[in-house]
Structures are given as structure tokens and as C-alpha cells.
All heavy atoms as TSV, in Angstrom:
chain	resi	resn	atom	element	x	y	z
A	1	MET	N	N	-21.317	-71.753	-4.672
A	1	MET	CA	C	-21.259	-70.436	-5.287
A	1	MET	C	C	-19.808	-69.961	-5.312
A	1	MET	O	O	-19.068	-70.133	-4.360
A	1	MET	CB	C	-22.151	-69.488	-4.491
A	1	MET	CG	C	-22.221	-68.122	-5.059
A	1	MET	SD	S	-23.264	-67.090	-4.020
A	1	MET	CE	C	-24.142	-66.226	-5.251
A	2	GLU	N	N	-19.419	-69.355	-6.392
A	2	GLU	CA	C	-18.056	-68.858	-6.510
A	2	GLU	C	C	-17.856	-67.671	-5.576
A	2	GLU	O	O	-18.747	-66.839	-5.409
A	2	GLU	CB	C	-17.794	-68.419	-7.954
A	2	GLU	CG	C	-17.905	-69.557	-8.946
A	2	GLU	CD	C	-17.806	-69.063	-10.374
A	2	GLU	OE1	O	-17.488	-67.876	-10.575
A	2	GLU	OE2	O	-18.042	-69.862	-11.268
A	3	PRO	N	N	-16.672	-67.571	-4.966
A	3	PRO	CA	C	-16.449	-66.477	-4.027
A	3	PRO	C	C	-16.567	-65.086	-4.647
A	3	PRO	O	O	-16.955	-64.141	-3.988
A	3	PRO	CB	C	-15.039	-66.710	-3.509
A	3	PRO	CG	C	-14.538	-67.957	-4.116
A	3	PRO	CD	C	-15.561	-68.465	-5.079
A	4	ASP	N	N	-16.239	-64.951	-5.928
A	4	ASP	CA	C	-16.285	-63.632	-6.555
A	4	ASP	C	C	-17.609	-63.367	-7.277
A	4	ASP	O	O	-17.782	-62.327	-7.886
A	4	ASP	CB	C	-15.112	-63.461	-7.522
A	4	ASP	CG	C	-15.118	-64.512	-8.625
A	4	ASP	OD1	O	-15.784	-65.546	-8.456
A	4	ASP	OD2	O	-14.452	-64.298	-9.639
A	5	ALA	N	N	-18.551	-64.309	-7.187
A	5	ALA	CA	C	-19.844	-64.132	-7.847
A	5	ALA	C	C	-20.700	-63.139	-7.064
A	5	ALA	O	O	-20.578	-63.001	-5.856
A	5	ALA	CB	C	-20.565	-65.463	-7.949
A	6	GLU	N	N	-21.561	-62.454	-7.791
A	6	GLU	CA	C	-22.469	-61.501	-7.158
A	6	GLU	C	C	-23.502	-62.240	-6.322
A	6	GLU	O	O	-23.992	-63.300	-6.725
A	6	GLU	CB	C	-23.231	-60.713	-8.221
A	6	GLU	CG	C	-22.509	-59.562	-8.802
A	6	GLU	CD	C	-23.399	-58.792	-9.760
A	6	GLU	OE1	O	-24.084	-59.407	-10.575
A	6	GLU	OE2	O	-23.368	-57.562	-9.678
A	7	SER	N	N	-23.850	-61.659	-5.193
A	7	SER	CA	C	-24.948	-62.215	-4.405
A	7	SER	C	C	-26.250	-61.816	-5.095
A	7	SER	O	O	-26.276	-60.864	-5.894
A	7	SER	CB	C	-24.908	-61.670	-2.981
A	7	SER	OG	O	-25.314	-60.322	-2.958
A	8	PRO	N	N	-27.340	-62.521	-4.797
A	8	PRO	CA	C	-28.616	-62.126	-5.397
A	8	PRO	C	C	-28.995	-60.674	-5.074
A	8	PRO	O	O	-29.535	-59.967	-5.920
A	8	PRO	CB	C	-29.613	-63.104	-4.767
A	8	PRO	CG	C	-28.798	-64.307	-4.431
A	8	PRO	CD	C	-27.449	-63.765	-4.041
A	9	GLU	N	N	-28.678	-60.247	-3.869
A	9	GLU	CA	C	-28.984	-58.865	-3.493
A	9	GLU	C	C	-28.171	-57.879	-4.338
A	9	GLU	O	O	-28.703	-56.878	-4.823
A	9	GLU	CB	C	-28.690	-58.628	-2.016
A	9	GLU	CG	C	-29.008	-57.224	-1.567
A	9	GLU	CD	C	-28.703	-56.972	-0.097
A	9	GLU	OE1	O	-28.167	-57.874	0.568
A	9	GLU	OE2	O	-28.987	-55.863	0.363
A	10	GLU	N	N	-26.893	-58.173	-4.536
A	10	GLU	CA	C	-26.050	-57.288	-5.356
A	10	GLU	C	C	-26.559	-57.235	-6.797
A	10	GLU	O	O	-26.579	-56.174	-7.416
A	10	GLU	CB	C	-24.604	-57.766	-5.336
A	10	GLU	CG	C	-23.927	-57.594	-4.001
A	10	GLU	CD	C	-22.609	-58.334	-3.912
A	10	GLU	OE1	O	-22.419	-59.353	-4.616
A	10	GLU	OE2	O	-21.759	-57.882	-3.123
A	11	ARG	N	N	-26.973	-58.390	-7.326
A	11	ARG	CA	C	-27.484	-58.448	-8.693
A	11	ARG	C	C	-28.778	-57.631	-8.814
A	11	ARG	O	O	-28.979	-56.894	-9.772
A	11	ARG	CB	C	-27.722	-59.901	-9.101
A	11	ARG	CG	C	-28.379	-60.088	-10.446
A	11	ARG	CD	C	-27.539	-59.516	-11.586
A	11	ARG	NE	N	-28.247	-59.630	-12.832
A	11	ARG	CZ	C	-28.801	-58.606	-13.486
A	11	ARG	NH1	N	-28.697	-57.390	-13.022
A	11	ARG	NH2	N	-29.441	-58.794	-14.616
A	12	ALA	N	N	-29.653	-57.756	-7.811
A	12	ALA	CA	C	-30.907	-57.004	-7.829
A	12	ALA	C	C	-30.645	-55.500	-7.757
A	12	ALA	O	O	-31.278	-54.722	-8.478
A	12	ALA	CB	C	-31.798	-57.448	-6.682
A	13	LEU	N	N	-29.711	-55.112	-6.912
A	13	LEU	CA	C	-29.383	-53.683	-6.804
A	13	LEU	C	C	-28.777	-53.155	-8.102
A	13	LEU	O	O	-29.070	-52.040	-8.529
A	13	LEU	CB	C	-28.428	-53.445	-5.633
A	13	LEU	CG	C	-29.049	-53.638	-4.244
A	13	LEU	CD1	C	-27.971	-53.566	-3.166
A	13	LEU	CD2	C	-30.146	-52.628	-4.003
A	14	ARG	N	N	-27.958	-53.980	-8.741
A	14	ARG	CA	C	-27.385	-53.580	-10.028
A	14	ARG	C	C	-28.484	-53.422	-11.075
A	14	ARG	O	O	-28.474	-52.481	-11.882
A	14	ARG	CB	C	-26.343	-54.593	-10.493
A	14	ARG	CG	C	-25.615	-54.136	-11.751
A	14	ARG	CD	C	-24.340	-54.895	-12.009
A	14	ARG	NE	N	-24.475	-56.324	-12.060
A	14	ARG	CZ	C	-24.734	-57.037	-13.174
A	14	ARG	NH1	N	-24.912	-56.413	-14.315
A	14	ARG	NH2	N	-24.804	-58.339	-13.128
A	15	ALA	N	N	-29.463	-54.330	-11.057
A	15	ALA	CA	C	-30.591	-54.229	-11.995
A	15	ALA	C	C	-31.395	-52.961	-11.734
A	15	ALA	O	O	-31.801	-52.272	-12.675
A	15	ALA	CB	C	-31.484	-55.464	-11.880
A	16	LEU	N	N	-31.615	-52.635	-10.466
A	16	LEU	CA	C	-32.350	-51.407	-10.145
A	16	LEU	C	C	-31.603	-50.165	-10.612
A	16	LEU	O	O	-32.210	-49.222	-11.133
A	16	LEU	CB	C	-32.618	-51.323	-8.638
A	16	LEU	CG	C	-33.661	-52.298	-8.110
A	16	LEU	CD1	C	-33.689	-52.246	-6.590
A	16	LEU	CD2	C	-35.024	-51.995	-8.699
A	17	ARG	N	N	-30.282	-50.163	-10.447
A	17	ARG	CA	C	-29.491	-49.025	-10.933
A	17	ARG	C	C	-29.575	-48.926	-12.449
A	17	ARG	O	O	-29.665	-47.828	-13.011
A	17	ARG	CB	C	-28.037	-49.151	-10.470
A	17	ARG	CG	C	-27.837	-48.801	-8.997
A	17	ARG	CD	C	-26.384	-48.673	-8.625
A	17	ARG	NE	N	-25.629	-49.901	-8.844
A	17	ARG	CZ	C	-25.500	-50.894	-7.956
A	17	ARG	NH1	N	-26.073	-50.791	-6.777
A	17	ARG	NH2	N	-24.798	-51.963	-8.247
A	18	ALA	N	N	-29.543	-50.093	-13.125
A	18	ALA	CA	C	-29.635	-50.087	-14.585
A	18	ALA	C	C	-30.994	-49.547	-15.031
A	18	ALA	O	O	-31.073	-48.746	-15.967
A	18	ALA	CB	C	-29.414	-51.498	-15.134
A	19	ILE	N	N	-32.046	-49.975	-14.356
A	19	ILE	CA	C	-33.388	-49.493	-14.692
A	19	ILE	C	C	-33.483	-47.993	-14.453
A	19	ILE	O	O	-34.030	-47.251	-15.273
A	19	ILE	CB	C	-34.456	-50.257	-13.877
A	19	ILE	CG1	C	-34.522	-51.713	-14.343
A	19	ILE	CG2	C	-35.825	-49.581	-13.989
A	19	ILE	CD1	C	-35.304	-52.624	-13.413
A	20	ASP	N	N	-32.923	-47.541	-13.339
A	20	ASP	CA	C	-32.915	-46.107	-13.035
A	20	ASP	C	C	-32.136	-45.333	-14.097
A	20	ASP	O	O	-32.438	-44.180	-14.379
A	20	ASP	CB	C	-32.308	-45.878	-11.652
A	20	ASP	CG	C	-32.556	-44.488	-11.131
A	20	ASP	OD1	O	-33.667	-43.964	-11.344
A	20	ASP	OD2	O	-31.632	-43.929	-10.500
A	21	GLY	N	N	-31.152	-46.002	-14.695
A	21	GLY	CA	C	-30.354	-45.370	-15.738
A	21	GLY	C	C	-30.957	-45.488	-17.127
A	21	GLY	O	O	-30.338	-45.097	-18.108
A	22	GLY	N	N	-32.154	-46.078	-17.215
A	22	GLY	CA	C	-32.827	-46.132	-18.509
A	22	GLY	C	C	-32.908	-47.501	-19.153
A	22	GLY	O	O	-33.405	-47.621	-20.270
A	23	ALA	N	N	-32.442	-48.539	-18.484
A	23	ALA	CA	C	-32.505	-49.888	-19.065
A	23	ALA	C	C	-33.961	-50.358	-19.129
A	23	ALA	O	O	-34.831	-49.836	-18.441
A	23	ALA	CB	C	-31.682	-50.856	-18.227
A	24	ASP	N	N	-34.197	-51.345	-19.955
A	24	ASP	CA	C	-35.531	-51.915	-20.137
A	24	ASP	C	C	-35.926	-52.703	-18.890
A	24	ASP	O	O	-35.285	-53.693	-18.543
A	24	ASP	CB	C	-35.531	-52.823	-21.369
A	24	ASP	CG	C	-36.873	-53.488	-21.623
A	24	ASP	OD1	O	-37.889	-53.010	-21.096
A	24	ASP	OD2	O	-36.881	-54.489	-22.366
A	25	ILE	N	N	-36.991	-52.271	-18.214
A	25	ILE	CA	C	-37.413	-52.913	-16.972
A	25	ILE	C	C	-37.821	-54.377	-17.202
A	25	ILE	O	O	-37.530	-55.250	-16.391
A	25	ILE	CB	C	-38.554	-52.118	-16.289
A	25	ILE	CG1	C	-38.799	-52.655	-14.887
A	25	ILE	CG2	C	-39.803	-52.132	-17.121
A	25	ILE	CD1	C	-39.704	-51.783	-14.051
A	26	GLY	N	N	-38.460	-54.649	-18.316
A	26	GLY	CA	C	-38.872	-56.020	-18.625
A	26	GLY	C	C	-37.685	-56.946	-18.810
A	26	GLY	O	O	-37.683	-58.069	-18.308
A	27	ALA	N	N	-36.673	-56.468	-19.511
A	27	ALA	CA	C	-35.478	-57.283	-19.748
A	27	ALA	C	C	-34.727	-57.543	-18.444
A	27	ALA	O	O	-34.254	-58.655	-18.199
A	27	ALA	CB	C	-34.566	-56.600	-20.759
A	28	GLU	N	N	-34.632	-56.521	-17.613
A	28	GLU	CA	C	-33.946	-56.686	-16.328
A	28	GLU	C	C	-34.707	-57.653	-15.424
A	28	GLU	O	O	-34.111	-58.505	-14.775
A	28	GLU	CB	C	-33.765	-55.338	-15.628
A	28	GLU	CG	C	-32.772	-54.434	-16.303
A	28	GLU	CD	C	-31.345	-54.939	-16.261
A	28	GLU	OE1	O	-30.968	-55.651	-15.309
A	28	GLU	OE2	O	-30.595	-54.620	-17.190
A	29	ALA	N	N	-36.024	-57.520	-15.388
A	29	ALA	CA	C	-36.840	-58.419	-14.563
A	29	ALA	C	C	-36.736	-59.850	-15.068
A	29	ALA	O	O	-36.629	-60.793	-14.274
A	29	ALA	CB	C	-38.295	-57.958	-14.559
A	30	LEU	N	N	-36.761	-60.031	-16.379
A	30	LEU	CA	C	-36.639	-61.365	-16.954
A	30	LEU	C	C	-35.277	-61.977	-16.633
A	30	LEU	O	O	-35.182	-63.156	-16.291
A	30	LEU	CB	C	-36.857	-61.309	-18.463
A	30	LEU	CG	C	-36.823	-62.653	-19.192
A	30	LEU	CD1	C	-37.917	-63.568	-18.690
A	30	LEU	CD2	C	-36.951	-62.427	-20.693
A	31	ALA	N	N	-34.224	-61.185	-16.721
A	31	ALA	CA	C	-32.885	-61.686	-16.412
A	31	ALA	C	C	-32.789	-62.115	-14.948
A	31	ALA	O	O	-32.247	-63.178	-14.637
A	31	ALA	CB	C	-31.840	-60.621	-16.717
A	32	LEU	N	N	-33.336	-61.308	-14.042
A	32	LEU	CA	C	-33.332	-61.686	-12.623
A	32	LEU	C	C	-34.126	-62.958	-12.393
A	32	LEU	O	O	-33.699	-63.849	-11.654
A	32	LEU	CB	C	-33.910	-60.558	-11.771
A	32	LEU	CG	C	-33.039	-59.346	-11.540
A	32	LEU	CD1	C	-33.830	-58.271	-10.812
A	32	LEU	CD2	C	-31.793	-59.705	-10.769
A	33	SER	N	N	-35.273	-63.061	-13.020
A	33	SER	CA	C	-36.116	-64.243	-12.875
A	33	SER	C	C	-35.415	-65.487	-13.403
A	33	SER	O	O	-35.438	-66.554	-12.767
A	33	SER	CB	C	-37.432	-64.023	-13.623
A	33	SER	OG	O	-38.210	-65.189	-13.607
A	34	ASN	N	N	-34.779	-65.369	-14.559
A	34	ASN	CA	C	-34.066	-66.513	-15.136
A	34	ASN	C	C	-32.903	-66.951	-14.253
A	34	ASN	O	O	-32.672	-68.155	-14.067
A	34	ASN	CB	C	-33.563	-66.182	-16.540
A	34	ASN	CG	C	-34.674	-66.157	-17.549
A	34	ASN	OD1	O	-35.763	-66.668	-17.318
A	34	ASN	ND2	N	-34.414	-65.530	-18.684
A	35	GLU	N	N	-32.166	-66.004	-13.705
A	35	GLU	CA	C	-31.055	-66.345	-12.819
A	35	GLU	C	C	-31.560	-67.069	-11.570
A	35	GLU	O	O	-30.979	-68.060	-11.132
A	35	GLU	CB	C	-30.278	-65.096	-12.423
A	35	GLU	CG	C	-29.491	-64.495	-13.558
A	35	GLU	CD	C	-28.878	-63.155	-13.209
A	35	GLU	OE1	O	-28.872	-62.778	-12.013
A	35	GLU	OE2	O	-28.415	-62.467	-14.131
A	36	PHE	N	N	-32.653	-66.572	-10.996
A	36	PHE	CA	C	-33.250	-67.198	-9.817
A	36	PHE	C	C	-33.674	-68.628	-10.133
A	36	PHE	O	O	-33.357	-69.571	-9.402
A	36	PHE	CB	C	-34.455	-66.371	-9.350
A	36	PHE	CG	C	-35.196	-66.986	-8.200
A	36	PHE	CD1	C	-34.783	-66.758	-6.898
A	36	PHE	CD2	C	-36.305	-67.793	-8.414
A	36	PHE	CE1	C	-35.461	-67.315	-5.830
A	36	PHE	CE2	C	-36.993	-68.350	-7.352
A	36	PHE	CZ	C	-36.566	-68.117	-6.059
A	37	THR	N	N	-34.384	-68.804	-11.261
A	37	THR	CA	C	-34.862	-70.126	-11.653
A	37	THR	C	C	-33.697	-71.075	-11.916
A	37	THR	O	O	-33.708	-72.222	-11.461
A	37	THR	CB	C	-35.755	-70.022	-12.904
A	37	THR	OG1	O	-36.844	-69.146	-12.601
A	37	THR	CG2	C	-36.289	-71.371	-13.321
A	38	ASP	N	N	-32.687	-70.615	-12.630
A	38	ASP	CA	C	-31.521	-71.457	-12.916
A	38	ASP	C	C	-30.817	-71.882	-11.640
A	38	ASP	O	O	-30.425	-73.046	-11.495
A	38	ASP	CB	C	-30.525	-70.721	-13.818
A	38	ASP	CG	C	-31.055	-70.504	-15.225
A	38	ASP	OD1	O	-32.079	-71.122	-15.585
A	38	ASP	OD2	O	-30.442	-69.700	-15.954
A	39	ARG	N	N	-30.652	-70.954	-10.711
A	39	ARG	CA	C	-29.970	-71.253	-9.453
A	39	ARG	C	C	-30.743	-72.305	-8.653
A	39	ARG	O	O	-30.169	-73.270	-8.154
A	39	ARG	CB	C	-29.791	-69.967	-8.649
A	39	ARG	CG	C	-28.961	-70.108	-7.415
A	39	ARG	CD	C	-28.630	-68.772	-6.754
A	39	ARG	NE	N	-29.786	-67.914	-6.532
A	39	ARG	CZ	C	-30.084	-66.827	-7.226
A	39	ARG	NH1	N	-29.309	-66.422	-8.206
A	39	ARG	NH2	N	-31.159	-66.106	-6.944
A	40	HIS	N	N	-32.044	-72.142	-8.564
A	40	HIS	CA	C	-32.842	-73.081	-7.773
A	40	HIS	C	C	-33.035	-74.416	-8.490
A	40	HIS	O	O	-33.104	-75.460	-7.832
A	40	HIS	CB	C	-34.171	-72.446	-7.369
A	40	HIS	CG	C	-33.970	-71.453	-6.277
A	40	HIS	ND1	N	-33.842	-71.815	-4.969
A	40	HIS	CD2	C	-33.808	-70.123	-6.304
A	40	HIS	CE1	C	-33.638	-70.745	-4.230
A	40	HIS	NE2	N	-33.598	-69.694	-5.025
A	41	THR	N	N	-33.102	-74.417	-9.795
A	41	THR	CA	C	-33.172	-75.670	-10.541
A	41	THR	C	C	-31.886	-76.467	-10.349
A	41	THR	O	O	-31.924	-77.687	-10.169
A	41	THR	CB	C	-33.414	-75.400	-12.038
A	41	THR	OG1	O	-34.646	-74.691	-12.174
A	41	THR	CG2	C	-33.476	-76.681	-12.835
A	42	ALA	N	N	-30.750	-75.792	-10.358
A	42	ALA	CA	C	-29.470	-76.475	-10.134
A	42	ALA	C	C	-29.409	-77.060	-8.729
A	42	ALA	O	O	-28.938	-78.195	-8.544
A	42	ALA	CB	C	-28.312	-75.507	-10.357
A	43	ARG	N	N	-29.897	-76.323	-7.743
A	43	ARG	CA	C	-29.914	-76.837	-6.367
A	43	ARG	C	C	-30.819	-78.056	-6.248
A	43	ARG	O	O	-30.461	-79.047	-5.603
A	43	ARG	CB	C	-30.381	-75.756	-5.396
A	43	ARG	CG	C	-29.372	-74.642	-5.221
A	43	ARG	CD	C	-29.849	-73.596	-4.253
A	43	ARG	NE	N	-30.037	-74.196	-2.922
A	43	ARG	CZ	C	-30.762	-73.646	-1.965
A	43	ARG	NH1	N	-31.369	-72.509	-2.159
A	43	ARG	NH2	N	-30.870	-74.241	-0.807
A	44	LEU	N	N	-31.990	-78.010	-6.874
A	44	LEU	CA	C	-32.915	-79.135	-6.828
A	44	LEU	C	C	-32.324	-80.350	-7.538
A	44	LEU	O	O	-32.409	-81.473	-7.038
A	44	LEU	CB	C	-34.257	-78.751	-7.455
A	44	LEU	CG	C	-35.300	-79.869	-7.518
A	44	LEU	CD1	C	-35.663	-80.359	-6.120
A	44	LEU	CD2	C	-36.537	-79.389	-8.260
A	45	SER	N	N	-31.706	-80.134	-8.687
A	45	SER	CA	C	-31.080	-81.234	-9.427
A	45	SER	C	C	-29.977	-81.891	-8.607
A	45	SER	O	O	-29.874	-83.124	-8.572
A	45	SER	CB	C	-30.502	-80.730	-10.746
A	45	SER	OG	O	-31.525	-80.247	-11.573
A	46	ALA	N	N	-29.157	-81.083	-7.954
A	46	ALA	CA	C	-28.082	-81.630	-7.116
A	46	ALA	C	C	-28.660	-82.429	-5.963
A	46	ALA	O	O	-28.156	-83.514	-5.627
A	46	ALA	CB	C	-27.198	-80.502	-6.592
A	47	TRP	N	N	-29.720	-81.936	-5.354
A	47	TRP	CA	C	-30.361	-82.641	-4.242
A	47	TRP	C	C	-30.916	-83.982	-4.715
A	47	TRP	O	O	-30.737	-85.004	-4.046
A	47	TRP	CB	C	-31.479	-81.771	-3.661
A	47	TRP	CG	C	-32.210	-82.425	-2.534
A	47	TRP	CD1	C	-31.797	-82.552	-1.251
A	47	TRP	CD2	C	-33.500	-83.039	-2.604
A	47	TRP	NE1	N	-32.739	-83.202	-0.510
A	47	TRP	CE2	C	-33.815	-83.513	-1.318
A	47	TRP	CE3	C	-34.430	-83.221	-3.629
A	47	TRP	CZ2	C	-35.002	-84.172	-1.038
A	47	TRP	CZ3	C	-35.611	-83.874	-3.334
A	47	TRP	CH2	C	-35.888	-84.331	-2.061
A	48	LEU	N	N	-31.567	-84.002	-5.891
A	48	LEU	CA	C	-32.105	-85.245	-6.424
A	48	LEU	C	C	-30.992	-86.249	-6.745
A	48	LEU	O	O	-31.144	-87.453	-6.493
A	48	LEU	CB	C	-32.952	-84.981	-7.672
A	48	LEU	CG	C	-34.288	-84.296	-7.417
A	48	LEU	CD1	C	-34.933	-83.900	-8.736
A	48	LEU	CD2	C	-35.203	-85.196	-6.612
A	49	ARG	N	N	-29.887	-85.762	-7.295
A	49	ARG	CA	C	-28.757	-86.664	-7.576
A	49	ARG	C	C	-28.224	-87.275	-6.292
A	49	ARG	O	O	-27.919	-88.470	-6.248
A	49	ARG	CB	C	-27.646	-85.906	-8.302
A	49	ARG	CG	C	-27.887	-85.757	-9.786
A	49	ARG	CD	C	-26.641	-85.271	-10.515
A	49	ARG	NE	N	-26.185	-83.978	-10.036
A	49	ARG	CZ	C	-26.624	-82.806	-10.477
A	49	ARG	NH1	N	-27.542	-82.765	-11.413
A	49	ARG	NH2	N	-26.156	-81.686	-9.992
A	50	ARG	N	N	-28.090	-86.459	-5.243
A	50	ARG	CA	C	-27.610	-86.989	-3.958
A	50	ARG	C	C	-28.570	-88.027	-3.403
A	50	ARG	O	O	-28.150	-89.059	-2.901
A	50	ARG	CB	C	-27.418	-85.849	-2.950
A	50	ARG	CG	C	-26.206	-84.993	-3.221
A	50	ARG	CD	C	-25.898	-84.051	-2.067
A	50	ARG	NE	N	-27.021	-83.226	-1.653
A	50	ARG	CZ	C	-27.316	-82.038	-2.160
A	50	ARG	NH1	N	-26.566	-81.522	-3.112
A	50	ARG	NH2	N	-28.355	-81.350	-1.717
A	51	ARG	N	N	-29.862	-87.770	-3.498
A	51	ARG	CA	C	-30.863	-88.721	-3.002
A	51	ARG	C	C	-30.805	-90.014	-3.792
A	51	ARG	O	O	-30.888	-91.105	-3.226
A	51	ARG	CB	C	-32.258	-88.127	-3.097
A	51	ARG	CG	C	-32.485	-86.918	-2.265
A	51	ARG	CD	C	-33.284	-87.096	-1.059
A	51	ARG	NE	N	-34.428	-87.975	-1.256
A	51	ARG	CZ	C	-35.041	-88.561	-0.262
A	51	ARG	NH1	N	-34.650	-88.348	0.953
A	51	ARG	NH2	N	-36.061	-89.350	-0.476
A	52	ARG	N	N	-30.693	-89.907	-5.100
A	52	ARG	CA	C	-30.643	-91.096	-5.960
A	52	ARG	C	C	-29.392	-91.903	-5.647
A	52	ARG	O	O	-29.428	-93.125	-5.565
A	52	ARG	CB	C	-30.661	-90.665	-7.421
A	52	ARG	CG	C	-31.021	-91.786	-8.355
A	52	ARG	CD	C	-31.211	-91.323	-9.788
A	52	ARG	NE	N	-32.026	-90.115	-9.882
A	52	ARG	CZ	C	-31.718	-89.077	-10.635
A	52	ARG	NH1	N	-30.633	-89.081	-11.361
A	52	ARG	NH2	N	-32.513	-88.027	-10.681
A	53	ARG	N	N	-28.263	-91.223	-5.475
A	53	ARG	CA	C	-27.013	-91.889	-5.169
A	53	ARG	C	C	-27.087	-92.586	-3.807
A	53	ARG	O	O	-26.621	-93.708	-3.656
A	53	ARG	CB	C	-25.862	-90.875	-5.179
A	53	ARG	CG	C	-24.511	-91.495	-5.337
A	53	ARG	CD	C	-23.415	-90.453	-5.526
A	53	ARG	NE	N	-23.785	-89.416	-6.472
A	53	ARG	CZ	C	-23.602	-88.116	-6.252
A	53	ARG	NH1	N	-23.074	-87.688	-5.145
A	53	ARG	NH2	N	-23.954	-87.232	-7.160
A	54	ALA	N	N	-27.699	-91.928	-2.842
A	54	ALA	CA	C	-27.829	-92.502	-1.494
A	54	ALA	C	C	-28.725	-93.739	-1.521
A	54	ALA	O	O	-28.444	-94.722	-0.825
A	54	ALA	CB	C	-28.392	-91.466	-0.535
A	55	SER	N	N	-29.769	-93.742	-2.323
A	55	SER	CA	C	-30.664	-94.899	-2.380
A	55	SER	C	C	-29.990	-96.088	-3.068
A	55	SER	O	O	-30.291	-97.234	-2.761
A	55	SER	CB	C	-31.976	-94.543	-3.073
A	55	SER	OG	O	-31.768	-94.272	-4.439
A	56	ARG	N	N	-29.081	-95.821	-3.990
A	56	ARG	CA	C	-28.346	-96.923	-4.641
A	56	ARG	C	C	-27.345	-97.553	-3.696
A	56	ARG	O	O	-27.050	-98.739	-3.796
A	56	ARG	CB	C	-27.595	-96.394	-5.863
A	56	ARG	CG	C	-28.494	-96.027	-7.003
A	56	ARG	CD	C	-27.665	-95.554	-8.164
A	56	ARG	NE	N	-28.527	-94.951	-9.161
A	56	ARG	CZ	C	-28.106	-94.166	-10.128
A	56	ARG	NH1	N	-26.829	-93.868	-10.207
A	56	ARG	NH2	N	-28.940	-93.672	-10.997
A	57	ASP	N	N	-26.811	-96.763	-2.785
A	57	ASP	CA	C	-25.812	-97.267	-1.841
A	57	ASP	C	C	-26.433	-98.144	-0.760
A	57	ASP	O	O	-25.745	-98.902	-0.106
A	57	ASP	CB	C	-25.048	-96.117	-1.194
A	57	ASP	CG	C	-24.174	-95.374	-2.200
A	57	ASP	OD1	O	-23.901	-95.952	-3.274
A	57	ASP	OD2	O	-23.810	-94.223	-1.926
A	58	ASP	N	N	-27.739	-98.035	-0.540
A	58	ASP	CA	C	-28.404	-98.814	0.524
A	58	ASP	C	C	-28.591	-100.251	0.147
A	58	ASP	O	O	-28.563	-100.753	-0.846
A	58	ASP	CB	C	-29.775	-98.214	0.865
A	58	ASP	CG	C	-29.623	-96.895	1.604
A	58	ASP	OD1	O	-28.522	-96.652	2.153
A	58	ASP	OD2	O	-30.593	-96.124	1.620
């Protein structure tokens, strides 16, 4: 994670402030969900690549 990137908690709080300010709750929820899914998919993909690489080295 980049040092200047928002933490998930900061992003969620920003979304709540936006919703409180009149933003579309569905759009904010979808954006949070997509970010969560993308982050975890990237972690899973990296883990699978490491496992595949380790099995080739054996």
C-alpha cells in the first residue's frame, strides 16, 4: 500500500461525510465495495503467483 493512500477506514469515513452532504448512497456504497473487492482480489492474485513460483522452484 502506498504511504499516502487512504486507509479503508478513512475512505469509509469520507464516504459517510459525502452521503451526509447529499451524495448518492448507492454510488458511495458501490465504490466502497468495488475498492474492497479490487484490493482483496489483488492480494489473492499475488498470493497465488507466489505459490505458483514457489512450486516451480521445488
